[in-house]
C-alpha positions in Angstrom: -0.3 0.2 0.0 1.2 3.7 -1.0 0.6 6.2 1.8 -0.1 10.0 1.0 1.0 13.2 1.8 -1.0 14.6 5.1 -1.1 18.5 5.7 1.8 20.0 7.6 0.9 20.9 11.0 2.2 24.1 13.1 4.5 21.3 15.4 6.2 20.2 11.1 7.3 23.7 11.0 8.7 23.6 14.3 10.7 20.4 14.1 11.7 21.5 10.6 13.1 24.7 12.2 15.1 22.7 13.9 16.6 21.1 11.2 16.7 24.3 9.2 19.2 25.7 12.2 20.7 22.3 12.2 21.9 22.9 9.1 22.9 26.2 8.8 25.8 24.4 10.9 27.1 22.4 8.0 30.4 23.1 5.8 30.3 19.9 3.5 30.9 21.0 0.1 30.6 20.4 -2.9 27.6 18.3 -1.2 24.7 20.7 0.4 24.2 21.9 4.0 21.6 19.5 5.4 19.5 19.3 8.6 17.9 16.5 10.2 15.3 16.0 13.0 13.9 12.4 14.6 11.0 12.7 16.6 9.0 9.7 18.7 5.9 8.7 18.4 4.9 11.3 21.6 6.4 14.7 19.7 9.7 14.1 21.9 13.1 15.4 19.8 15.4 12.0 20.1 17.8 13.4 17.4 19.9 16.2 16.0 22.4 16.2 13.3 23.9 17.7 10.1 25.8 16.3 7.4 29.1 17.8 9.1 31.3 17.7 5.8 31.6 15.9 2.2 32.0 11.8 2.9 30.6 11.8 6.3 27.7 10.6 7.6 24.5 12.5 5.8 22.1 14.4 8.3 19.4 11.8 8.2 21.9 9.1 9.2 24.0 11.0 12.1 20.2 12.1 13.2 18.7 8.1 12.9 21.9 7.1 14.5 21.1 9.5 17.8 18.2 8.2 18.3 18.5 4.5 18.0 15.7 2.7 18.7 13.4 5.0 19.7 12.9 6.2 16.0 10.7 3.2 15.6 7.5 4.6 14.7 8.6 8.3 14.6 9.4 10.9 11.9 12.0 12.3 10.5 12.3 15.8 9.6 14.7 16.6 6.6 15.7 19.7 5.0 16.1 18.2 1.8 14.8 14.9 0.3 16.5 12.0 1.3 19.1 10.5 -1.1 18.6 7.1 -2.7 21.5 6.5 -4.8 24.8 5.4 -3.3 27.7 7.9 -3.1 30.8 8.4 -0.7 28.0 7.2 1.8 25.1 4.6 1.5 21.4 5.7 0.5 20.0 7.7 3.5 16.2 5.9 2.6 17.5 2.5 3.5 18.6 4.0 6.6 15.3 5.6 7.1 13.1 1.9 6.2 15.5 0.3 8.4 15.1 2.5 11.2 11.0 1.9 11.1 10.4 5.7 10.8 6.4 5.6 9.8 6.6 10.0 8.5 8.9 11.7 6.8 8.5 15.7 6.4 11.2 17.0 3.8 11.9 20.6 3.1 12.4 20.8 -0.3 13.0 18.3 -3.4 16.3 17.1 -4.7 16.8 20.1 -7.5 19.4 17.0 -9.1 17.6 15.9 -12.3 19.0 12.5 -12.2 17.5 12.0 -8.7 14.8 14.8 -7.7 11.5 12.5 -6.7 13.1 9.4 -6.7 13.9 9.3 -2.5 10.7 10.6 -2.0 8.7 8.1 -4.5 10.7 5.1 -2.8 10.0 5.6 0.6 6.1 6.3 -0.4 6.3 3.2 -1.8 7.6 1.8 1.0 4.2 2.9 2.7 5.6 5.9 4.5 3.9 9.0 4.8 6.0 11.9 3.4 5.0 15.3 3.5 6.9 17.8 1.3 7.1 21.3 1.1 7.4 22.4 4.9 9.6 25.9 4.8 10.0 25.1 1.7 11.4 28.4 0.4 13.7 28.8 3.5 15.0 25.1 2.7 15.6 26.3 -0.9 17.6 29.2 0.0 19.9 27.3 2.9 20.9 25.2 -0.8 20.6 28.1 -3.0 24.6 27.6 -4.2 24.3 24.1 -4.5 21.5 24.2 -7.1 22.6 26.2 -9.0 25.8 24.1 -9.3 24.2 20.5 -9.9 21.9 22.0 -12.0 23.8 24.4 -14.3 27.3 22.5 -14.3 29.1 26.4 -12.8 29.3 28.1 -9.3 26.7 30.0 -7.8 28.6 33.9 -8.5 28.5 36.4 -5.6 29.9 39.6 -6.9 30.8 42.0 -4.3 31.4 45.6 -5.0 32.7 48.1 -2.6 32.6 52.3 -3.7 32.1 55.8 -2.7 28.9 57.2 -2.2 30.3 58.8 -6.0 31.0 55.5 -7.1 34.8 56.1 -6.9 36.8 52.6 -5.9 40.1 54.4 -5.2 40.8 58.0 -4.8 43.0 60.1 -7.7 46.6 58.6 -6.7 45.3 55.2 -6.8 44.8 54.6 -2.8 42.2 52.2 -2.3 42.4 51.3 1.6 40.5 51.8 2.8 37.1 53.0 1.0 34.8 50.9 3.5 34.9 50.9 7.3 35.9 47.7 9.6 33.2 46.3 9.9 32.4 46.1 6.1 35.8 44.6 5.7 34.7 42.2 8.9 31.2 41.2 6.6 33.8 40.7 3.5 36.0 37.9 6.0 32.4 36.5 7.1 31.3 36.6 3.1 34.6 35.1 1.9 34.5 32.0 4.9 31.0 31.0 3.8 32.5 30.5 -0.1 34.2 27.8 -1.4 36.8 30.1 -3.9 37.2 33.8 -3.6 38.0 35.7 -7.3 40.0 38.5 -8.5 41.7 40.0 -11.4 45.2 40.1 -12.4 44.3 44.6 -12.2 43.6 43.6 -8.3 46.3 41.1 -7.5 48.8 44.0 -9.1 47.5 46.8 -7.5 46.8 45.7 -3.8 48.7 42.5 -3.7 46.0 41.0 -1.5 46.5 37.8 0.8 42.3 37.0 0.1 42.4 34.8 3.2 40.1 34.2 6.1 42.0 36.0 9.3 38.9 36.3 11.5 39.3 33.9 14.3 35.7 33.1 14.0 36.3 31.2 11.0 38.9 29.9 11.5 40.3 26.8 9.0 37.8 28.3 7.0 39.8 30.3 4.2 38.6 29.7 0.6 40.1 28.8 -2.5 41.9 32.0 -4.0 41.4 32.1 -7.9 43.4 34.8 -10.0 42.1 35.6 -13.7 45.6 36.1 -15.2 45.2 35.6 -18.7 49.2 36.0 -19.6 50.3 35.1 -16.0 51.7 38.4 -15.2 50.9 37.8 -11.3 54.8 38.4 -10.1 56.2 35.9 -8.3 57.0 37.7 -5.1 53.3 38.2 -4.6 52.0 37.7 -1.4 48.9 35.7 -2.8 51.7 33.1 -4.5 54.4 33.1 -1.6 51.4 31.9 1.0 50.5 29.3 -1.6 51.5 26.5 0.7 49.2 27.7 3.2 46.1 28.1 1.6 45.3 27.2 -2.1 46.0 29.2 -5.1 44.4 28.7 -8.2 45.7 30.8 -11.3 43.4 30.5 -14.2 44.6 31.6 -17.6 45.0 31.2 -21.7 46.4 28.1 -23.4 48.6 30.8 -24.7 50.3 31.8 -21.5 53.9 31.1 -21.0 54.8 27.3 -20.2 57.9 28.8 -18.4 56.0 31.1 -15.7 53.5 28.0 -15.2 56.4 25.4 -14.2 57.6 28.5 -11.4 54.1 29.3 -10.3 53.6 25.5 -10.2 57.4 24.8 -7.8 55.7 27.2 -5.4 52.6 25.1 -4.9 50.3 26.9 -7.0 47.8 24.9 -9.7 47.2 26.6 -12.8 44.0 26.1 -14.8 44.6 26.5 -18.7 41.4 27.5 -20.7 40.4 29.2 -24.1 40.6 32.3 -24.9 38.4 35.0 -26.3 38.7 37.0 -29.4 40.5 39.8 -27.4 42.8 37.6 -25.6 41.0 36.9 -22.3 40.0 34.0 -20.1 36.7 32.4 -21.3 34.6 33.5 -18.1 32.4 30.3 -18.8 34.7 28.0 -19.6 36.6 29.0 -16.7 33.6 28.4 -14.2 33.1 24.8 -15.7 36.7 24.1 -15.5 36.3 25.4 -11.6 33.1 24.0 -10.9 34.3 20.3 -12.3 37.2 20.9 -9.2 34.6 20.6 -6.8 33.9 24.5 -6.0 30.5 24.8 -5.6 30.2 29.1 -4.7 32.5 32.0 -5.9 32.9 35.0 -4.7 34.1 37.7 -7.1 35.9 40.7 -4.9 37.4 42.4 -8.0 38.3 44.1 -9.7 36.5 46.6 -12.2 37.3 44.1 -15.0 36.2 40.7 -13.9 33.3 42.2 -12.5 32.3 43.7 -15.6 33.2 40.1 -17.4 30.8 38.6 -15.1 27.7 40.8 -15.3 28.1 40.6 -19.3 28.1 37.1 -19.1 24.9 37.1 -17.1 26.3 34.7 -14.7 26.2 36.6 -11.2 23.4 35.6 -8.7 24.1 37.7 -6.1 25.1 41.0 -5.3 26.7 42.4 -2.2 27.4 45.9 -2.6 28.9 48.3 0.5 28.7 52.0 -0.4 30.9 54.4 1.6 29.8 57.3 3.3 32.5 59.3 1.4 33.3 61.6 -1.3 36.5 61.0 -4.2 35.7 63.6 -5.9 35.9 63.5 -10.3 39.8 62.5 -10.1 39.0 59.4 -8.1 39.3 56.1 -9.8 35.7 55.5 -11.6 33.9 52.3 -12.0 33.5 49.6 -9.7 32.7 47.7 -13.0 33.9 47.9 -16.1 31.5 47.2 -18.6 29.2 48.9 -21.2 26.5 48.6 -19.4 22.5 48.5 -20.5 21.2 50.7 -23.1 18.0 51.8 -20.7 17.7 51.6 -16.9 14.5 49.0 -17.4 17.3 46.7 -18.7 19.2 47.1 -16.1 20.9 43.9 -13.8 19.0 44.6 -10.6 18.9 43.1 -6.9 15.3 41.4 -6.5 14.2 42.1 -3.1 17.3 44.1 -1.7 18.1 44.0 1.8 19.4 47.3 3.1 21.8 47.2 6.4 24.1 49.6 8.2 27.1 48.1 8.9 29.3 50.1 10.4 29.2 53.5 8.7 28.9 52.0 5.6 25.4 51.1 3.5 25.3 47.4 2.5 23.2 46.0 0.2 22.8 42.8 -0.9 20.1 39.9 -2.8 19.7 38.1 -6.0 20.7 39.5 -9.0 18.2 39.3 -12.0 18.7 40.5 -15.6 16.1 41.2 -17.2 15.3 39.8 -20.9 16.3 42.0 -23.7 13.6 43.4 -25.7 12.7 42.4 -29.3 14.4 44.0 -32.0 
């Protein structure tokens, strides 16, 4: 007999919130963050877990293990549809059936087109009651980067901009430290820690000699891969990025035509050089680079600069989220213009825009963030 779904209750939402809170502790990339809660027949929480890291037991299995024999006849809450396929760990559906769970409540279906719905179908076929879509928006937001990655084959791309009130990124002498205040820079540390990789263009790497590491002790051990788009391998061997390549991974994205001797020198310093095809202007093909990065396991990419790389990403319409910090200062008409180097839209109606922007005051600076949408061009 196949069980049907039942309406969500207030208790379902309460326990799903606990599962979502657990999922927020997960850092399992390239797997999605997942949380799970097991509740016995009397409504008591008897197991809570999250998927800690890739290769470790999934959240459902860890929560069931914590619950033990008491899970029989109970309800499992999972932020993401339980898997029904073998990977580095056995299928979660097997563990759910073996534990004697009678009801499963799911936040969101698995967006992977190869497995979507199969875990739910198998649970229902085995006679379990399955409710899908409890706090679905929250559950979907939690796995948004992974959803983009698994459905498109490219990373979820976030773009960070920092500029003055008059749209400048540096003074007339080129000084850019610091346009924004310490609180904004601390927020950037958090954004880095949430990302698998952080990228800059060669212009920014040459001008600022950045480290791109996470130095906030609150995020210790969460430094992302550091990526430089450098079509001709111009990054000096004395740069801070290369001299610290053994401490945190450094990837150089370059073209097929860049010098092999420089590549060998960079590799000797512990840096990985990734070659991709070039555009007609001799630059790195951005989408091809993203696909290479994704194939190496990068789910989320934070672009921090500079203007040319930001413009390339926007021209390709491959930015999913924007983070913009606006400092309450004026750098004047001779200040370095343009956080983004691109032609831009023909009309304001065609401009990419933040959907449902969230505005905050971060120290002295205004911070706006949200999903970036690109209007469809008008037909000619």
